[in-house]
N, C-alpha and C positions, 0 to 999 in steps of 0.2 A: 501561729503563722504558717501558712503552707509553704513547702519547699518548692522552689522553681529552679530547674537547671539554668546555669548561666554560662556564657562563653568562657573559654579557658583564659585565666589571667596569667598563666605561666608559659611553659614550653608548648608550642603548637603540637597537636597530636600528629605523629608520623608513624609509618610502619615499624619504626624501631626506637622512637624516643618520645617520652611523655613526662608529665609531672609525677605521676604515680603509676607504678607497675604492680599489678596484683597477680600473684600465683595462686590459682585455685578458683574455680567458678561455682563453688557451693554457696550456700546462703551467707556464710560469714564473709567470703571474698566479695560476693556481689553487693552485700550491704556496705562494705568499705568503698566499693566503686561508686555506689549510688550517692553516698555522702560526699565523696570527692568531687563528683560531677556537680552536685548541688552547691558546692563551695567554689565553683569556677575553675577546677583543675582538669587538665587533660589526663586520660586514664588509658592504660593498656592492660587487658586481662588475658592471662595465659592459662589454658586448661588442657591437661594431657588427654582427656577423653573427647569424644565428638559431641557429647552433651553430658549434663550432670547425672551421675548414676549412684552417688554415695549416700551418706547419712541424710542429706538435705531432702531426698525424695523417699526415704525409707522409714519415715517417722509418722507420728500421729497427726501432725499439723496442729499441735496444741501449743500455744504460747503460754507457758505455765508461770504466770506472773505472781499470783498471790502466794504460792507455796514456797517462794524464795525468801531469803532473809539476808540482812546485812548488805554487803557490797552487791551481791547478786540481785537482791531486791531492788536496789537503786538502779542498777543497769537494766533490769527487766522492765521497770516502769518507764525509763527513757526509751527503751526498745519498743514498748507498746505504742508510744506516741508516734514513732517513726514508721513502725509497721503500717499504721493506718494512713499516714501521709503518703508513703510511697505506694501503698495499694491504690490510692486515688490517682496518683500520677501514672503508674505503670499499668493499672487495670487488672491486677490479680485479685482473686476472691479473698477477702478478709472480713471477719464479722466479730463484733463485740458480743460474743455469745455467753461469756462466763463459763464456769464449770460447775458441775454438781458432784459432790462427794457423798457416796452412799454410806449410811451407817446401819449395819445389821446387828450390832451388839451394843450394849451399854458402854463398853470400853472404847469402841470406835466413836460413839457420840461424845464421850467425855473429852477426847482430843479436840473435836470440833468446837465444843463449848469453850474450851480454854483459848483456842486460837481466835474465836470470835471476840472474846473479852479483851484480847491483847491488841486487836487491830481497831482502826477507826470505825466508827459506826457505819454499818451498811456494806462494808467490804466483804465480810464473811457473815452471810445471813443464815441463821439457823432455821432448819425446816422440819416440820412434822412429816410423818409418812405420807400423808395426803399432799403436803406441800412439795415433797420430792416428786411425787407422781405428776403433780400439776406442772412443775418446771420441766419435766421430761416428756410431757405430752402437749406442750404449748404449740408445737409445730406439727402435731400428729394429724394425719388425714384420716383415712378409714380406720375404724377400730374393730372391724369385723374380720373373721378369717377370710383368707383368699380362697381361690378355687380349689386349692389342695387341702383345705380344711385346717391349716395351721393356725393355732391360737395367736392372737396379738400379744405384745408385751404386757405383763401384769405387774412387774416390779414387786414380787412377794417378799415377805420376811424383813421388811424395813422397820427400824425403830426411829428413824429420822435421817437427817443429813444436813448438808450446808451448801449454799450457793456462793461461789467465789466470783465476785462481781467483775474483777479486772482482767480475767483471762480472755484471750483471743483465740480464734481458730482461723487457719488457712488451709488450703488444699495442698498437701505435700506433693502430689503428682503433677501439679501444673504451676505452682508459684515460682519456682526457680527458673523454669523455662520462660515464663512470661516476663519476669524481671530481666533476664538476660536479653530477651528480644527487645525490650524497651531501652536498655542500656545501649544495645547495638545500634539503635536508631539515633542516638545522641551524637552530635558532630564532634564532640571532644573524646569519643571512646572508640578504641579499636579492640576487638575480641579475636583472639587466635585460638581456635579449637585444635585438638590433636597436636598440641605443642607442649612437650615435656620439659620442665626445668631440670637442668643438669648440674648447675652450680652458680656461684655468685662471686663477682670480682669487683675491685675498685677501679674506676676509670676516671682519672683526673679529679678525684674527690667525690665522684658520684657513682652510685652502685650500678652494676651491669648484671643482668641475668643471662647466663648461657643456657641456650635451649636447643632442642632438636631441630629448630628452624632458624638458628642464628642467634645473635645477641640483641638484647633489648635493654635500653638505658632509661633511667629516670632519676628524679631527685630523691624519691622515696620508694622502697619496695616493701610490700606486705606479703608475707608468705602464709597463706590460709589454706593449708592442705589437710586439716583435720587430724585423723589418727595416723597419717603418713608422714609425720614430722621426722620419724626415724630414717626414712629414705634419704632425706636431704641433710638432716642434722642429727646423726645418731648419738653423739655425745650429749647434746641438749636433751634429747628424748630420754636417755638413760638418767641424766641428772634429775629431770622432772618426773621420772618413773612413769612414763606414758605407756599404757597398755591398750590393747584393743578390747573393747567390751562388745561381745557378740550377743545378739538377742534374736529371739524368734517372734515373728509376727505373722498375721494372716488377715485375709479380707473375706467377709461374708456377704452374701446377697442380702438385700434389704428385707428385714422381716416385715410381714404384712402390716401396713398401716403405720409403721414406725418412722417418725421423723423427729430426730433429737437435735436441737440446736447446740446445747452445751457439750463440752467434753465431759466424760463420766469417769470418776476416780473411785477407788475402793480402799479397803483397809490397808492393803499392801502398798498403795500409793502413799499413804500417810507414814509408812515406815521408810520411805526413800527420799522425801523432800524435806529440806531443813526447817521450814516454818512449822511443820507438824512435829518432827522429831525433837525439836527444842521444847515442846510442851511437856510439863511434868507427867501428864497422863499417858505419854507415848510409851513409857516403860511397861505399864500394865498391858497396853495394847500389843506390844511386841511379844510379851509372855503368853498372851492369849492366842495369838496367831501361831506361835511356835508350838503350842500344845495342841490346838484344835485343827490347824491346817499346815502341818509341817511340810507337806509336799510343795506348797507355795514358797516356803522359805528355802527349801532345798534348791529351787531353780532361780532364786533371786527375783521372784515375781514382782512386777508392778502391774497388777490386773487393772486395765482401763480400756476404754474404747471411745472412738469418735465416729461420726457419720460424715462421709464425703458428700459433696453436692449431688452426686448421682444416686444417693441413697444407700450405697454399700457401707458396711461397717469395717473400720480398721480396728483390729483386735490385738492385744498383746499384754505384756511382753516379758521375756525372761532375761537374765543377765549372767554371762560367763566372761571371765577375764583371762586374756592370753596376750603374749607378745605378738604371736601370729595366730589368727583365728582359723580353726579347722572349718572347712566349708560344709560339713555334714550336720544335719539337723535331726534331733531325736523327736520322733513323732509323739512320744508320750508327753513331752513338754508342751507342745501345742494343745494336746488333748486336755491336760491339766488346766491350762489357761482358759481355754474356751468353755470347758465345763463350768468353771467358776463364773464366767460371764453369762452363760445360759441360766445358771441358778439365780443370778442377779436380775436378769431381764424377765425370766419366767417363760421363755420360749426357746425352742431349738434353733441352732444356727446352721446355715448352709454355706460351708466354706468353699470359696471359689479360687483362692490364690494364697500362696505362702511365700515368705522370703526371710532372708537373714539380714538383719541390720548390723552395722558396725559403727561404733563411735569411739573417740579418744577418751580415756579415763586415766586419772592420776590420783594417787594417795597423798600427793604433796599439796596440790591446790586445784581449785575448780577451773582456773583460767591460766593460760600461759601467754604472756606478752613479753617477748625478749628481743632486744636488739643484739644480733649476732655479729654485726660489723656496722660501721657508720652507714646509715640509710637503709639497712635491711632489718626488718622486724618480723619475727615469727609470731603469729596469732593463732591460738587454738583453744577452743572451749573443751576442757578435759573433765566434763561432769555430766554429759548427756543432755544439756539444755542449750545446745547451739542455736536452735531456732528461736528459743525464748530470748536469748541475750544478744543475738546477732546485730541488730540495728543499734542497740545501746552501746555495745562494745565498739562498733565501727564509728559511731558518733564521737566517743571519747578519743579514739586513736587518731581520727582525722582532725579533730579539734586541736590536738597537741602539735600538729604541723604548723600552727599559727602562733 
């Protein structure tokens, strides 16, 4: 059933009072706002920046559904449903592209074979080398060199791969802005940019958010500030062992004739996502990568890439963990990542942009949902899959209000 926003059934939206107050206009906060509006609630969104600049725009735009397990898998599947429904409502780009995992050794293929056998038929489709190339060339235009004489992608050295049916793709550079614009046009929503949350109080049994622009009141407050939980709730961040995971990413010009619909994952991706690491063959794969490609393990690599609608490739990424992330990026890290991607594609890359991503990470649990006082709930995805889980987690949290 398609979601349709409905008039507020609670407190009328005013500049300072609503049913739900959301702190943070990244994808997790906006997903909570979207579900609240769809359930007839008035919403106030508070964002300290003038527009979203955090993890929600610095990622691959890959909703990594299939590679989750347990609770995260259930949330990811719920999230998938609502990603597509809200994409239709708000008008942002979202495609049921799936993902392709490249296998360049027998150890890599063994993990994919085990995962395919463990899942329902068709969810993880095993591919031959030609099958991989077919999946990755289904959207390809020209397959001839451009005027500069650069060869097109050839996808060399494959032993096989797998197609992950349920994965989605969105454009990280435009999705959050488009969703925020749609929410801002709903009659039950007020968005306040450049408004920093300073603290939280109880006001006659209902929570109040103190901000740089005055007080905002609601029946329920969701604090969705990603890795910045420690700015507002330092004791909670310490208890949950929240760190900042800093990663390096880059963007390359479109290689000639290359148009890839799925996200593309590699061996190091299989060492980071639980559905893969839970397979018995994952131990042998880890040992192989540690021996043959130790430079990738040293930087915590998840070598993968996606193609934006404009044809450019998002490339990455590495992982380093700190309480406060240094802003400086080591160029050798980007070189290691991109050389591995070039070897997978079989063509050189022309890098046109680089950036540092930061997300919340915890050794305690992949998700933090904690009520810090009556009516104030902190929500943070502490495992690097905030885009993947956002709408599913928001659906669960908003549903609990009833």
